[in-house]
C-alpha positions in Angstrom: 164.3 -0.7 136.5 162.8 0.3 139.9 163.6 3.9 139.7 162.7 4.6 136.2 159.2 2.7 137.0 158.6 5.2 139.6 159.6 8.2 137.7 157.4 7.2 134.7 154.6 6.7 137.2 155.0 10.1 138.2 154.5 11.2 134.7 151.2 9.6 134.7 152.0 6.2 133.2 150.5 3.0 134.7 153.3 0.8 135.6 153.2 -2.7 136.9 156.2 -5.1 137.3 157.4 -8.6 138.3 160.5 -9.7 139.9 161.5 -12.9 141.4 162.8 -11.5 144.6 161.5 -8.3 145.8 163.2 -6.8 148.9 163.9 -3.3 150.6 164.9 -0.7 150.0 163.4 -0.8 146.4 160.6 -2.6 147.0 159.2 -0.3 150.0 160.2 2.5 147.6 158.1 1.4 144.7 155.1 0.5 146.7 155.1 3.9 148.4 155.1 5.4 144.7 152.1 3.5 143.6 154.1 0.9 141.4 152.4 -2.5 141.6 154.9 -5.5 142.1 154.3 -9.2 141.4 156.5 -11.6 143.2 157.5 -14.3 140.6 156.8 -14.5 136.9 153.5 -15.4 135.5 152.1 -14.8 132.0 148.8 -13.3 133.5 150.9 -10.7 135.3 151.1 -8.9 131.9 147.8 -6.6 131.4 145.8 -7.1 128.5 146.1 -3.6 127.8 150.0 -3.2 127.9 151.4 -1.0 125.4 155.1 -1.4 126.0 156.8 -4.3 127.8 160.2 -3.3 129.0 162.3 -6.4 129.5 165.3 -6.2 132.2 168.5 -7.7 131.1 168.4 -10.4 133.7 165.3 -11.8 131.7 166.0 -14.8 129.5 164.1 -17.0 127.0 161.9 -19.7 129.2 160.7 -16.7 131.4 156.9 -17.2 131.5 156.4 -13.2 130.9 159.2 -13.2 128.3 157.5 -16.2 126.2 153.9 -14.3 126.7 155.2 -11.1 125.3 156.7 -13.0 122.4 153.7 -15.1 121.8 151.2 -12.2 122.0 153.5 -10.3 119.7 153.5 -7.1 122.1 156.0 -4.4 121.6 158.9 -4.9 123.8 162.1 -2.8 124.6 165.2 -3.0 126.7 165.2 -0.3 129.6 168.3 1.5 127.8 166.2 1.7 124.4 163.1 3.2 126.2 165.5 5.7 127.6 167.1 6.7 124.3 163.8 6.6 122.4 161.4 8.5 124.7 163.9 10.8 126.9 167.5 11.0 125.7 167.1 12.6 122.1 167.9 16.3 121.9 169.2 16.6 125.5 172.5 17.4 126.9 173.3 14.0 128.3 176.0 13.8 131.2 176.9 10.0 131.3 178.8 8.7 134.3 180.7 5.3 133.6 183.4 3.0 135.3 183.6 -0.3 137.1 183.5 1.4 140.5 181.8 4.7 141.7 179.2 5.2 139.0 176.2 5.6 141.6 177.8 7.9 143.9 179.3 10.1 141.0 176.0 10.3 139.2 174.5 11.2 142.6 177.0 13.8 143.3 176.8 15.4 139.9 173.0 15.5 140.0 172.9 17.3 143.3 175.3 19.9 142.0 173.4 20.5 138.9 170.3 20.8 140.8 171.9 23.0 143.3 173.2 25.3 140.4 169.8 25.7 139.1 170.0 23.2 136.1 167.2 21.1 137.7 168.3 18.1 135.4 166.4 14.8 134.7 168.4 11.8 136.2 168.6 8.2 136.3 170.7 6.7 139.2 171.2 3.0 140.1 170.4 3.6 143.6 168.6 6.0 146.1 170.5 9.1 146.8 169.3 10.3 150.2 169.3 14.2 149.0 167.0 13.3 146.2 165.0 10.6 147.8 164.5 8.7 144.4 166.8 7.2 141.7 165.1 8.6 138.7 163.2 12.0 137.7 162.0 12.9 134.3 161.2 16.5 133.6 161.5 19.0 130.7 165.1 20.1 131.5 167.6 20.3 128.5 169.9 18.2 131.0 170.1 14.5 131.7 172.4 12.7 134.2 172.5 9.1 133.9 174.3 6.2 135.3 176.0 4.4 132.4 176.3 0.5 133.1 178.7 -1.6 131.2 176.5 -4.6 131.6 174.7 -6.0 128.7 171.4 -4.4 127.4 169.0 -7.4 127.2 168.8 -11.1 126.0 168.1 -9.7 122.5 170.9 -7.0 122.6 174.3 -8.0 124.2 175.6 -4.5 123.7 176.5 -2.6 126.8 173.7 -0.4 127.9 175.7 2.7 127.8 175.8 2.6 124.1 172.1 3.7 124.3 172.7 6.9 126.2 173.9 9.2 123.6 176.4 11.1 125.8 177.6 14.7 125.4 179.7 14.5 128.4 181.3 11.3 129.5 182.9 10.4 132.6 185.0 7.3 132.8 186.0 6.8 136.4 187.8 3.4 136.1 187.9 0.2 134.1 188.7 -3.2 135.8 187.5 -6.7 134.7 183.9 -7.6 135.9 180.8 -9.2 135.0 182.4 -12.4 134.1 179.1 -13.9 133.0 179.2 -11.7 129.9 182.7 -10.5 129.3 185.6 -13.3 128.8 188.4 -11.0 129.8 189.3 -7.3 130.5 190.1 -6.9 126.8 186.3 -7.1 126.1 185.4 -4.7 128.9 187.9 -2.2 127.3 186.5 -2.7 123.8 182.9 -1.7 125.1 184.4 1.4 126.4 186.1 2.0 123.3 182.9 1.9 121.3 181.2 4.4 124.0 184.1 6.8 123.5 183.6 6.7 119.7 180.1 8.2 119.9 180.9 11.3 122.0 180.5 14.3 119.7 183.5 16.7 118.9 181.5 19.5 120.9 181.1 17.2 123.9 183.7 16.2 126.4 185.4 13.2 127.8 186.6 13.2 131.6 189.0 10.3 132.0 190.6 9.1 135.2 194.4 9.3 134.0 195.7 7.4 137.1 194.0 4.1 135.6 196.2 2.9 132.6 192.9 0.9 131.5 191.2 4.1 131.1 194.1 5.8 129.3 194.4 2.6 127.0 190.7 3.2 125.5 191.1 6.7 124.8 193.0 6.5 121.5 190.0 6.5 119.2 188.1 9.4 120.7 187.1 12.2 118.9 185.9 14.4 121.6 188.0 16.8 123.8 189.3 15.1 126.8 190.4 16.3 130.3 192.5 13.9 132.4 191.7 13.9 136.0 193.5 12.4 138.7 196.4 12.4 141.4 199.1 12.1 138.8 201.2 15.3 138.2 200.7 15.2 134.3 196.9 15.5 134.9 195.1 18.5 133.3 193.2 18.6 136.4 195.2 17.3 139.3 193.7 16.4 142.7 196.0 17.8 145.4 196.3 18.4 149.2 194.1 15.8 150.1 193.1 15.5 153.8 190.8 13.0 155.6 188.9 13.2 159.0 186.1 11.3 160.7 183.7 13.5 159.0 184.9 13.7 155.4 187.5 14.6 152.8 189.1 17.9 151.8 190.6 18.3 148.4 192.0 20.9 145.9 191.2 21.0 142.2 192.5 23.9 140.3 192.4 27.1 142.4 189.4 25.9 144.4 189.5 23.7 147.7 186.3 21.6 148.2 184.9 19.6 150.9 182.9 16.5 150.9 181.1 14.3 153.8 182.6 11.2 152.1 185.6 9.1 153.1 188.4 7.6 150.9 190.4 8.5 147.9 188.0 6.8 145.4 185.3 9.3 146.7 187.5 12.4 146.2 187.9 11.2 142.6 184.3 10.9 142.3 183.7 14.3 143.7 186.5 15.7 141.3 184.9 14.2 138.2 181.5 15.4 139.2 183.0 19.0 139.9 184.7 19.3 136.6 181.7 18.1 134.9 179.4 20.5 136.5 181.9 23.3 135.6 182.0 22.3 132.0 178.2 23.4 131.9 178.8 26.6 133.7 177.8 25.6 137.3 178.9 28.3 140.0 181.8 27.4 141.9 180.1 28.5 145.4 176.9 26.4 144.4 178.9 23.4 143.8 180.9 23.9 147.1 177.6 24.0 148.9 176.0 21.0 147.1 179.3 18.9 148.1 179.2 19.7 151.6 175.5 18.8 152.0 175.8 15.6 150.0 174.2 12.7 152.3 175.2 9.8 150.2 173.4 6.8 148.6 171.5 4.0 150.3 173.9 0.9 150.6 176.9 2.8 150.2 178.6 2.8 153.7 175.3 3.3 155.1 174.9 3.0 158.7 172.0 0.6 159.2 171.8 1.0 163.1 173.9 0.9 166.3 173.3 -1.4 169.3 175.4 -1.3 172.5 178.2 0.5 170.8 178.4 -1.8 168.0 177.6 -0.3 164.5 176.2 -2.2 161.6 177.1 -0.9 158.2 175.6 -1.7 154.8 177.6 -1.7 151.4 176.8 -2.8 148.0 180.4 -3.6 147.3 181.2 -7.1 145.6 184.4 -6.2 143.7 187.6 -6.8 145.5 188.6 -3.3 144.7 185.4 -1.8 146.0 185.7 -3.8 149.0 189.4 -2.8 149.7 188.5 0.9 149.1 185.4 0.9 151.4 187.3 -1.0 154.1 190.1 1.6 153.8 187.6 4.5 153.9 186.0 2.9 157.3 189.5 2.8 158.6 189.6 6.5 158.2 186.4 7.4 159.7 186.3 4.8 162.7 190.0 5.3 163.7 190.8 2.7 166.7 187.6 0.6 166.2 187.7 -2.8 165.2 186.4 -3.6 162.1 184.7 -6.8 161.1 183.8 -7.6 157.4 181.0 -9.9 156.2 180.9 -10.8 152.6 178.3 -12.9 150.4 179.5 -13.9 147.2 176.5 -13.2 145.2 177.2 -11.2 142.1 177.7 -13.0 138.7 181.6 -12.4 139.1 182.1 -13.1 142.8 180.1 -16.3 142.6 182.8 -17.5 140.1 186.5 -18.3 140.9 187.6 -15.1 138.8 188.5 -13.2 142.1 189.8 -16.3 144.0 193.3 -14.8 144.7 192.0 -11.1 145.0 189.6 -11.4 147.5 191.8 -12.6 150.5 194.0 -9.4 149.9 190.8 -7.2 150.1 189.0 -8.6 153.1 192.0 -9.1 155.4 192.0 -5.1 155.6 189.5 -5.9 158.3 190.2 -7.2 161.6 188.0 -10.3 161.2 186.0 -11.6 158.2 183.2 -13.8 157.7 182.1 -15.2 154.2 178.8 -17.0 153.3 178.1 -19.8 150.8 178.2 -18.8 147.3 174.6 -17.9 146.3 172.8 -19.9 143.8 175.2 -22.7 143.8 173.2 -24.9 141.1 173.8 -22.3 138.6 177.7 -22.5 138.5 179.7 -25.7 137.6 181.8 -26.6 141.0 185.2 -26.1 138.9 184.3 -22.8 137.9 182.9 -21.6 141.2 184.4 -19.6 143.9 185.9 -21.4 147.0 184.9 -19.6 150.1 186.8 -22.0 152.4 190.0 -21.6 150.5 189.5 -17.6 150.7 189.0 -17.9 154.5 191.9 -20.1 154.7 194.3 -17.5 153.0 193.0 -14.7 155.3 193.4 -16.9 158.4 197.1 -17.7 157.2 197.8 -13.8 157.2 196.9 -13.9 160.9 193.3 -12.5 160.6 190.4 -14.3 162.3 188.2 -15.6 159.3 185.3 -17.9 159.3 183.1 -19.7 156.7 179.4 -20.0 157.7 176.8 -21.2 155.1 174.1 -18.4 155.8 173.1 -15.2 157.6 171.6 -17.1 160.5 175.1 -19.0 161.1 177.1 -15.9 160.8 175.0 -14.1 163.4 175.2 -16.9 165.6 179.1 -17.0 165.6 179.8 -13.3 165.2 177.7 -11.8 168.1 179.5 -13.5 170.9 182.8 -11.9 169.4 181.8 -8.4 169.3 182.8 -5.8 171.6 181.6 -2.1 172.2 183.0 0.3 169.5 182.9 -2.5 167.1 182.0 -1.7 163.3 180.5 -4.7 161.2 180.4 -4.0 157.3 178.5 -6.3 155.6 179.1 -6.5 151.7 176.4 -7.8 149.5 174.4 -6.8 146.3 171.1 -8.4 147.7 169.2 -8.6 150.9 171.5 -11.1 152.6 168.5 -12.5 154.5 167.9 -9.4 156.6 171.4 -10.0 158.4 171.8 -6.3 159.4 168.6 -6.6 161.4 169.5 -9.9 162.8 172.9 -8.8 164.1 171.4 -5.8 165.6 168.7 -7.5 167.1 171.0 -10.2 169.0 173.3 -7.5 170.2 170.4 -5.6 171.9 169.7 -8.6 173.6 173.3 -9.3 174.9 173.9 -8.7 178.7 177.9 -8.7 178.1 178.1 -5.7 176.0 
């Protein structure tokens, strides 16, 4: 929503908006682009002359602004509906999907297409450092867009990506997530089946052949398909992978590529983006140059600061698979360093008991673990709620130090005395987590024993 708002502002629209919690980096980004933000929802926030009301998928009936839009009989749409109607028709749309890696892969592909001279429009669910913004609308024939499987709006329960008119579709992986809208993995897979059915026969599907869930949804696809992965039977097999503290190297086809990202999942993200760019005729050398200069995404393994030898890293990961992959990647990057993981159960899925058994295995890849209280406790019945104390106990039983503290302040109080020079602290949250990153750094700077 924020990225599209800024891009629409750049094209001359007057854009205002409301949110319950406004926090960086998106809040400061929007303010810098001239988008007026309202903290909290009030009917009077909607201007009298508003022509289109874009209703985000987190909004529900009873919200004062939703009720005002309905009562005033204003013209309202979902964000995906706005994109489809005003921007995606008649374009070559490159849609990136999957439970994990969507934002990074979309940013990589956009940067490659830009470097190869295509100058695409794009919508990305984060802020790529190379691009400086998460969305851009121009008159290019090519549009790169992150395709989210989450539902579209309270009045349209289909996945967002159904609106995106894909010509080229990337399916990175499929796992159970979004427990608030999907009952089980089969429902998630069914949504992807619907998406694969609408790719035209002159389009292309790039599929992760290492993921059996991806393979399972591909049987009703009419478009040509290329399987990508590490398996020997893949049409595009990823080979000769090597990691260093500075990044990863891999071979795809007859070419070797280097990217300043760490981890098997990021190698696959890059391989998907490379194959997509090649489908549109992008020059190989320009693709390599784009990969080598990719600077990453805000809140994806992002170093927020260093104090007295202690690094604090911010990561958006909240699914157990994403957490484990990120911790494994950080092991490659910071060999020999102690690694602490701090996790806030904040997403609609991790606040529930869905991952009660999987989270300990993911988090215990760190040398020490802190878990906070489940966010917005009152919204989930106790019997359905994640038990963070039990997660901590399971990690402690495996021999790792693990602690439950109710909030950021208490975590900082307990963590900082345990820190040593060269420690790495990875914070996993899909929210602001009460500014815990800076709180850790400030307290470490004030220490005498480090």
